[in-house]
C-alpha distance (Angstrom), angle and dihedral (degrees) to the residues before:
residue distance angle dihedral
M1 . . .
P2 3.85 . .
D3 3.77 117.6 .
P4 3.81 111.1 -82.2
P5 3.81 118.8 -122.0
P6 3.81 114.5 -86.5
L7 3.77 120.7 -95.1
A8 3.78 113.1 -78.3
P9 3.82 110.5 -104.0
A10 3.80 93.5 -117.0
L11 3.81 91.8 49.7
R12 3.78 91.4 47.2
R13 3.80 91.8 51.4
A14 3.79 91.8 48.4
L15 3.81 92.9 50.7
V16 3.79 93.1 46.4
E17 3.78 88.7 51.6
V18 3.81 88.5 57.6
V19 3.82 103.6 41.5
G20 3.81 103.9 15.5
P21 3.81 127.5 -114.2
D22 3.81 94.3 -78.5
H23 3.80 92.2 60.6
L24 3.79 100.6 50.7
L25 3.79 105.8 78.8
T26 3.79 118.1 -166.5
D27 3.81 105.0 153.7
P28 3.86 105.2 113.9
A29 3.79 90.1 -142.3
V30 3.81 88.5 59.6
T31 3.80 99.2 38.8
A32 3.82 96.2 45.3
G33 3.80 92.9 87.8
H34 3.80 89.7 58.7
A35 3.82 91.9 55.3
I36 3.80 100.3 62.7
D37 3.77 129.6 63.4
W38 3.80 126.2 -129.9
T39 3.81 94.6 -98.9
G40 3.80 93.4 52.8
R41 3.80 89.1 -128.3
F42 3.80 97.6 106.3
R43 3.81 118.6 56.0
G44 3.77 127.4 172.5
A45 3.79 139.6 149.3
T46 3.78 136.3 -120.3
P47 3.80 134.7 -159.9
G48 3.80 91.0 -145.5
V49 3.79 147.6 2.3
I50 3.81 114.9 -143.5
R51 3.81 120.6 -155.5
P52 3.83 109.6 -165.7
G53 3.79 116.6 -172.9
S54 3.81 101.3 -155.4
V55 3.77 142.4 23.7
D56 3.80 89.4 -102.8
E57 3.79 90.5 55.8
V58 3.82 90.4 48.2
A59 3.81 89.2 51.8
A60 3.78 91.9 49.5
V61 3.82 91.9 48.3
I62 3.80 92.3 50.3
G63 3.81 90.0 46.5
V64 3.80 91.4 53.6
C65 3.81 92.7 46.6
A66 3.81 92.8 47.1
A67 3.80 91.0 51.5
E68 3.81 90.8 50.0
G69 3.82 95.6 41.0
V70 3.81 91.8 -120.5
A71 3.81 116.6 155.1
V72 3.82 118.2 -127.8
V73 3.79 131.5 -156.1
A74 3.81 114.8 -163.1
Q75 3.78 114.7 -143.9
G76 3.77 133.9 -171.8
G77 3.80 122.2 170.8
N78 3.82 90.9 -19.1
T79 3.80 91.3 -128.7
G80 3.80 91.9 132.9
L81 3.79 118.6 132.9
V82 3.82 105.5 -163.5
G83 3.80 104.4 56.1
G84 3.78 93.2 -99.1
S85 3.80 100.1 129.1
V86 3.79 104.6 35.6
P87 3.83 124.9 92.1
L88 3.79 98.5 -112.3
A89 3.80 92.7 160.7
G90 3.81 98.6 41.8
E91 3.82 97.1 -90.1
V92 3.78 122.3 159.8
V93 3.79 114.0 -105.1
L94 3.79 121.7 -127.8
T95 3.78 108.0 -162.4
T96 3.80 122.8 -161.8
A97 3.82 91.6 -155.2
R98 3.82 92.8 122.6
L99 3.83 95.9 47.9
T100 3.79 95.6 84.0
T101 3.80 105.0 127.7
I102 3.80 118.0 130.6
A103 3.79 109.6 -162.4
E104 3.78 144.3 153.1
V105 3.78 94.0 45.1
D106 3.80 101.7 -177.4
A107 3.80 106.5 -161.2
D108 3.80 92.6 -177.5
A109 3.79 97.6 51.4
G110 3.82 96.6 31.8
R111 3.78 101.8 -123.2
L112 3.78 140.6 110.6
T113 3.79 141.0 -174.3
A114 3.79 118.0 -124.5
G115 3.77 131.3 -174.1
A116 3.78 116.1 -117.0
G117 3.79 91.4 -110.9
A118 3.80 95.5 53.3
T119 3.78 111.8 112.1
I120 3.77 122.8 -120.0
A121 3.81 87.8 -118.3
A122 3.81 90.1 56.7
V123 3.80 90.0 51.4
H124 3.80 89.6 51.2
A125 3.80 90.7 51.4
A126 3.80 93.0 48.9
A127 3.80 91.3 47.8
V128 3.80 93.0 50.5
S129 3.80 91.5 48.1
A130 3.81 87.4 57.5
G131 3.80 93.0 48.9
W132 3.80 95.9 -101.2
A133 3.80 139.9 91.1
Y134 3.80 134.5 -131.8
G135 3.79 114.0 -120.4
V136 3.82 99.2 -144.2
D137 3.80 118.4 78.3
W138 3.79 139.2 153.9
A139 3.78 139.6 157.1
A140 3.83 95.9 -88.7
R141 3.82 90.8 58.7
D142 3.82 93.6 123.7
T143 3.82 92.7 57.9
A144 3.81 107.8 21.1
T145 3.79 114.4 92.7
V146 3.77 138.9 -141.6
G147 3.80 92.5 -115.3
G148 3.77 92.6 52.6
S149 3.79 91.9 47.1
V150 3.80 90.6 52.8
A151 3.80 92.4 45.3
T152 3.80 91.7 55.2
N153 3.83 99.9 29.3
A154 3.80 86.3 -123.1
G155 3.78 119.1 -151.4
G156 3.77 118.3 -177.7
L157 3.76 133.2 162.4
R158 3.80 103.8 -25.0
V159 3.80 104.5 45.3
V160 3.80 89.7 112.9
R161 3.81 88.6 70.9
H162 3.80 107.9 20.6
G163 3.80 106.4 23.7
S164 3.79 128.3 -129.4
T165 3.81 128.0 -56.1
R166 3.80 94.0 -76.2
A167 3.82 88.9 62.1
Q168 3.82 89.7 57.6
L169 3.80 96.1 44.3
L170 3.80 118.2 106.3
G171 3.79 96.3 165.7
V172 3.78 146.9 -30.2
E173 3.74 141.2 -140.9
A174 3.79 111.4 -143.4
V175 3.77 142.8 160.8
L176 3.79 113.7 -125.7
G177 3.79 124.5 -144.4
T178 3.80 90.4 -93.2
G179 3.81 92.3 58.9
A180 3.82 90.8 -107.7
V181 3.80 115.7 137.8
L182 3.80 118.1 -126.0
R183 3.81 106.4 -152.9
D184 3.79 107.4 -167.3
L185 3.81 101.8 143.8
G186 3.80 96.7 112.3
R187 3.78 98.1 69.4
L188 3.79 118.9 130.8
E189 3.77 132.7 -139.0
K190 3.80 87.4 -97.4
D191 3.79 114.1 35.8
A192 3.79 121.5 145.4
T193 3.81 99.2 173.5
G194 3.77 102.1 130.4
Y195 3.78 131.8 -72.2
D196 3.80 120.7 11.1
L197 3.79 96.4 -127.1
S198 3.80 92.3 171.1
G199 3.77 89.3 57.1
L200 3.79 89.3 47.9
L201 3.81 92.5 54.1
C202 3.80 90.0 48.2
G203 3.79 105.7 93.3
S204 3.81 94.7 10.8
E205 3.83 91.9 115.3
G206 3.79 95.4 -134.8
T207 3.81 93.6 -59.0
L208 3.82 96.3 116.0
G209 3.78 103.2 32.8
V210 3.78 145.5 -19.9
V211 3.80 108.7 -102.6
T212 3.81 110.1 -136.3
A213 3.82 100.2 173.5
A214 3.79 140.3 0.8
R215 3.78 135.2 -153.9
L216 3.80 106.5 -137.7
R217 3.78 132.2 -161.4
L218 3.81 114.9 -132.3
V219 3.81 127.4 -148.4
P220 3.82 132.6 -145.4
D221 3.79 115.3 -82.0
P222 3.83 105.9 -132.3
P223 3.81 113.3 -140.2
E224 3.79 97.0 -137.8
R225 3.82 132.9 47.1
A226 3.76 137.4 178.3
T227 3.80 128.9 -170.3
A228 3.78 130.1 -164.5
A229 3.79 137.4 -173.8
L230 3.80 109.9 -148.1
G231 3.79 128.4 -170.1
F232 3.81 125.4 -140.7
A233 3.79 135.6 178.6
S234 3.82 94.4 -128.6
F235 3.78 145.7 -0.7
A236 3.79 87.8 -103.2
A237 3.80 91.7 59.7
A238 3.80 91.0 44.8
V239 3.82 92.8 50.9
V240 3.81 91.3 52.1
A241 3.80 91.7 48.6
V242 3.80 93.9 49.1
G243 3.79 90.4 48.4
Q244 3.79 89.5 54.1
M245 3.81 92.2 48.8
R246 3.80 91.3 49.7
R247 3.82 88.9 55.7
T248 3.81 97.7 43.9
L249 3.83 106.2 28.3
P250 3.83 109.3 65.6
G251 3.79 92.4 -177.1
L252 3.82 94.8 55.9
E253 3.81 106.9 134.4
A254 3.79 104.5 167.1
A255 3.80 141.4 15.5
E256 3.80 113.1 -178.0
A257 3.81 126.0 177.1
Y258 3.79 137.4 -162.7
R259 3.81 135.5 160.7
A260 3.79 133.0 -117.2
A261 3.81 91.6 -96.0
E262 3.79 91.3 56.3
A263 3.81 91.2 44.8
E264 3.80 90.4 55.7
L265 3.81 93.1 44.1
V266 3.80 94.3 52.6
A267 3.80 92.9 41.7
G268 3.79 89.1 56.5
H269 3.78 91.3 45.7
L270 3.80 93.3 50.7
G271 3.78 96.0 36.8
R272 3.81 89.0 -128.5
A273 3.78 132.5 117.3
P274 3.83 116.0 -100.4
A275 3.79 118.1 -93.5
L276 3.82 89.4 -110.7
R277 3.81 120.6 32.4
P278 2.93 119.9 -117.8
P279 3.80 94.0 19.6
P280 3.82 110.4 -112.1
P281 3.81 119.9 -134.7
V282 3.82 88.8 -94.8
T283 3.81 129.4 18.2
V284 3.80 119.7 -162.9
V285 3.81 120.4 -164.8
V286 3.80 110.9 -156.8
E287 3.78 130.4 -179.2
C288 3.77 132.0 -170.0
A289 3.78 129.3 -173.0
G290 3.77 135.7 -169.8
T291 3.77 142.4 97.5
G292 3.78 124.8 -45.6
D293 3.79 128.4 23.7
Q294 3.80 105.1 -19.8
I295 3.81 92.3 -178.2
E296 3.78 88.3 61.7
T297 3.79 92.1 44.4
L298 3.79 94.8 48.3
G299 3.81 92.5 40.7
A300 3.79 91.0 55.5
A301 3.80 91.4 49.0
V302 3.81 91.7 49.8
A303 3.80 92.1 47.1
A304 3.79 89.2 57.2
L305 3.81 93.0 56.3
D306 3.78 125.6 98.4
G307 3.78 122.9 -135.5
V308 3.82 100.8 23.1
L309 3.81 106.3 154.9
G310 3.79 95.6 -172.5
A311 3.78 140.9 -17.8
V312 3.79 140.7 -156.7
V313 3.81 116.3 -169.0
A314 3.80 126.7 -169.9
D315 3.80 138.1 174.1
E316 3.79 100.0 171.6
G317 3.79 115.8 98.5
P318 3.84 99.4 -120.2
R319 3.81 93.9 44.6
R320 3.79 92.2 47.4
T321 3.80 90.2 47.3
A322 3.80 90.3 52.1
L323 3.81 91.6 54.0
W324 3.80 91.3 48.2
R325 3.79 93.0 45.7
H326 3.81 91.1 66.6
R327 3.81 90.7 54.9
E328 3.79 98.3 39.6
A329 3.82 94.5 48.0
L330 3.80 93.6 57.1
T331 3.80 95.7 93.4
E332 3.81 93.0 49.8
A333 3.83 90.2 45.4
V334 3.81 90.9 54.7
A335 3.81 89.5 47.0
T336 3.81 90.2 60.8
L337 3.81 86.9 68.4
G338 3.81 91.7 63.9
P339 3.81 135.9 -101.7
H340 3.77 109.1 -14.9
H341 3.77 142.8 -177.8
K342 3.80 110.1 -108.3
L343 3.77 112.1 -165.0
D344 3.79 112.9 -173.6
V345 3.81 109.2 -164.1
S346 3.77 140.4 160.0
L347 3.79 131.0 -146.2
P348 3.80 136.8 -169.6
A349 3.80 110.6 -95.5
D350 3.79 92.5 -111.0
A351 3.83 91.6 54.0
L352 3.79 99.2 40.8
A353 3.79 100.6 88.5
A354 3.80 95.2 44.3
F355 3.80 90.3 49.8
A356 3.80 92.1 50.1
E357 3.79 91.2 51.2
E358 3.81 94.9 45.4
V359 3.79 104.5 40.1
P360 3.85 98.1 74.6
A361 3.79 90.0 57.3
R362 3.82 91.0 48.5
V363 3.80 89.8 52.5
T364 3.80 91.9 49.6
E365 3.81 90.8 50.6
A366 3.81 90.7 52.5
A367 3.81 95.0 43.3
P368 3.82 116.1 12.0
G369 3.81 92.6 -164.3
A370 3.80 94.9 51.1
R371 3.80 127.2 106.3
T372 3.81 124.7 -148.2
W373 3.79 122.5 -143.3
L374 3.79 113.0 -170.9
F375 3.78 129.8 -169.5
G376 3.77 139.9 126.2
H377 3.76 153.1 118.4
L378 3.78 106.8 -30.8
G379 3.79 94.3 178.8
D380 3.81 93.0 66.0
G381 3.81 101.3 28.3
N382 3.81 96.8 -107.3
L383 3.81 117.9 139.7
H384 3.79 129.1 -179.7
V385 3.79 111.8 -141.6
N386 3.81 106.6 -162.3
V387 3.79 118.3 -172.6
T388 3.80 124.7 -167.4
G389 3.78 130.1 -177.8
V390 3.80 97.7 50.3
A391 3.79 131.7 100.3
P392 3.82 116.6 -95.3
D393 3.81 92.3 -117.4
D394 3.82 95.8 44.9
Q395 3.82 105.4 120.1
A396 3.80 97.2 -178.6
V397 3.79 94.4 86.3
D398 3.81 92.8 45.6
D399 3.79 90.6 50.3
A400 3.80 92.5 49.4
V401 3.80 94.0 50.0
L402 3.79 98.1 40.9
G403 3.79 92.1 43.9
L404 3.80 88.9 56.0
V405 3.81 90.2 48.1
L406 3.79 93.0 55.2
A407 3.79 92.0 43.3
R408 3.81 87.0 58.6
H409 3.84 92.4 46.4
G410 3.79 95.4 -108.7
S411 3.79 134.5 133.7
I412 3.81 125.5 -97.6
S413 3.81 90.7 -142.2
A414 3.78 127.3 34.1
E415 3.80 105.4 168.2
H416 3.82 112.5 -22.2
G417 3.78 96.5 70.1
V418 3.78 130.8 -123.9
G419 3.80 97.7 -87.2
T420 3.77 113.0 161.8
A421 3.79 93.9 -53.2
K422 3.81 96.4 75.2
R423 3.78 107.0 19.9
R424 3.83 92.1 111.8
W425 3.79 87.0 63.8
V426 3.79 101.7 49.5
A427 3.80 96.4 87.4
R428 3.81 90.8 45.0
Q429 3.79 89.9 58.8
R430 3.80 103.1 32.8
G431 3.82 101.4 30.6
D432 3.79 133.0 -126.4
V433 3.80 96.3 -80.1
T434 3.81 92.8 54.5
V435 3.80 92.6 46.0
A436 3.80 90.8 49.4
A437 3.81 89.3 52.6
M438 3.79 90.8 50.0
R439 3.79 91.1 49.8
A440 3.80 89.6 51.4
V441 3.81 90.7 53.5
K442 3.80 89.4 48.1
T443 3.80 91.0 52.9
A444 3.80 92.0 48.6
L445 3.82 95.4 51.9
D446 3.81 98.9 31.6
P447 3.83 105.5 28.7
A448 3.81 94.1 167.8
G449 3.81 90.2 51.6
I450 3.80 94.0 -132.6
L451 3.82 100.9 131.3
N452 3.80 112.6 95.8
P453 3.81 90.1 -42.2
H454 3.82 97.5 179.4
V455 3.80 101.0 55.6
L456 3.79 134.4 81.8
F457 3.81 96.7 9.8
G458 3.79 99.5 -10.1
D459 3.77 126.0 163.7
G460 3.76 115.6 -77.6
D461 3.81 96.3 45.5
């Protein structure tokens, strides 16, 4: 998009008064990195990036913008993949980069409070130092932030055991579109006093409020772990095997799948041999954790499976890390092929294998020069359909994939959010009544409509 007009002098003065001159960035060379998403598919422009250092400063910034009718996009680590946190319509960017404090680590109760700008890796470190673990984890942990994870209800690698971000969320502090501060950090494990507003903000993609802090539930940190890479002849065989492990392996924490094509791509990217050689049609990385000998526990579970073409099992840190590296590097390996469409979907268990087998052909029909890269979280039915070789604004591939998802009673977004990439599809999945209810909530909490107005079900659909 063309560069937006500069901030009006009065608006600029008001924002500087709140955050100081060093924390209002307007140089295009500095702000450019805030106007493109991680995939390179979504590119916008912004007249300014605002860096508040406290919840009170966030509230004052939102109050100024609401009074002036200036749209705001909140941004954390900018690791989003669906155009949900970039200023595609010339909005100002409010970054949570300075809200990084992790406090109130309660080692007895297993909970902590983290600023929206704290990274997921920092939360993990704080949890471990208190004798616990944090149940949400994914490859972008060193950059992705707590606020972004709450905004998208992020899932990641361990949803099969711990659930997504909403399952870890005890409360939030957030600034609503009016500039009012919602202080909901004191909630308890059991609290039945009315609406769960923290749960409502989780997954709202910055359209209802700017999350400034979150109270997070921690989980036990098992002393022993074992990881395995298993080979299967098809997604159907892999789905059956993972279902069996979910029933018989209580310590199962992750079950991640990718195909031979992805195994070869990431092996070339890393300069390392695939986890299984030669790569089977489908590789599944599983991990279990608990007390006692997890190699023995996982080995027994694997031995009881049908259709395993090959297996590598590890409990030592470096060997486990090597197996995980092949899975976690898949997104960055695909990114080396250029801007791509990343379609994060989920399917019922009984439709997952058929979808995985059919979707590459659907993509080829829509765009004969395209290439499909498929991997994801098999334990919770979430697959990432990555498509390269098509223009960023080409909707034909998206329509083909998402149409197939809905035909198989799945969801168009599992953990990345709707953003701008999928907003045309929200009403098709959720229905007009649900969307009208969501719009009513949006109007109640953001009456001026300034918070991320072009995502989820934004104007212009």
